[in-house]
Every structure is written in structure tokens, then in C-alpha cells.
C-alpha positions as CSV (number, residue, x, y, z in Angstrom):
1,M,10.8,-171.3,-15.4
2,P,13.6,-170.8,-12.8
3,R,15.6,-173.8,-11.8
4,K,15.4,-175.1,-8.2
5,R,18.7,-174.1,-6.6
6,T,20.7,-176.7,-4.7
7,L,23.4,-175.7,-2.2
8,K,26.5,-177.8,-1.9
9,L,27.9,-177.5,1.6
10,R,30.2,-179.6,3.8
11,C,29.1,-181.8,6.7
12,P,30.2,-180.1,9.9
13,I,31.5,-183.3,11.3
14,C,33.4,-185.1,8.6
15,K,33.6,-182.4,5.9
16,K,32.1,-184.5,3.1
17,P,30.1,-182.6,0.5
18,V,26.4,-182.5,1.2
19,K,23.5,-181.1,-0.9
20,N,20.6,-179.3,0.7
21,T,18.3,-181.8,-0.9
22,D,19.9,-184.8,0.9
23,M,17.8,-186.4,3.6
24,D,20.3,-185.9,6.5
25,F,21.1,-182.3,5.5
26,P,23.2,-180.5,6.9
27,F,24.9,-183.8,7.8
28,C,26.1,-186.4,5.4
29,S,24.7,-189.4,7.4
30,Q,22.8,-190.4,10.5
31,R,26.2,-191.3,12.0
32,C,27.4,-187.6,11.8
33,R,24.0,-186.4,13.1
34,T,24.4,-188.7,16.1
35,I,28.0,-187.5,16.7
36,D,26.8,-183.9,16.7
37,L,24.0,-184.7,19.1
38,G,26.5,-186.4,21.5
39,R,28.7,-183.3,21.4
40,W,25.8,-181.1,22.4
41,A,24.7,-183.5,25.1
42,S,28.3,-183.7,26.6
43,G,28.7,-179.9,26.6
44,A,31.4,-179.8,24.0
45,Y,29.7,-176.9,22.4
46,V,29.7,-173.8,24.6
47,I,29.1,-170.1,24.2
48,S,32.4,-168.3,24.8
49,S,31.0,-165.3,26.7
50,P,27.8,-164.7,28.6
51,V,24.9,-163.4,26.5
52,R,23.7,-160.1,27.9
53,D,20.2,-158.9,27.6
54,A,19.7,-155.5,26.1
55,E,17.6,-154.4,29.1
56,E,20.1,-155.6,31.7
57,P,22.0,-152.2,32.1
58,I,18.7,-150.4,32.5
59,R,17.6,-152.7,35.3
60,E,20.9,-152.3,37.1
61,S,20.7,-148.5,36.9
62,N,17.1,-148.6,38.2
63,L,18.2,-150.8,41.2
64,E,21.0,-148.3,42.0
65,D,18.4,-145.5,42.1
66,V,16.2,-147.5,44.5
67,D,19.1,-148.3,46.8
68,K,20.0,-144.6,47.2
69,D,16.5,-143.7,48.6
70,P,16.3,-144.6,52.3
């Protein structure tokens, strides 16, 4: 029978080792979970560049075609 695999990762806030079976995974504690939530709420985490939709260039080219027809 295969063993259940446990991952050992590090808490993203304080870098303490955390197992995927821990209650607060991926954080080591409720404190680190709350710190992370506060960072999200304050805007500390941002996407570095705008996300572009795959259909966006198609829409722009269609709008240009419409503008050319008087």
C-alpha cells in the first residue's frame, strides 16, 4: 500500500518549515495567515504588469475596421 506523501514547505511569511498536513497550511500559524491577509488588504501584493485578454487584439482590429467605414 502506498504511503501518504507529506510535503515540507516553508511558511511564506516567517519561513518556518510547514507540513501540508498542518491545520494552517501553507502558513505555520494563524498569526502568519493574518499578516498575509493584511498585506492583501493593504495592496502590498500587486501584479507587476496589466493582464491582457487573449481576445483583446482581435477586438481592437475589429474596431479599427468599423472606424474606417463612413
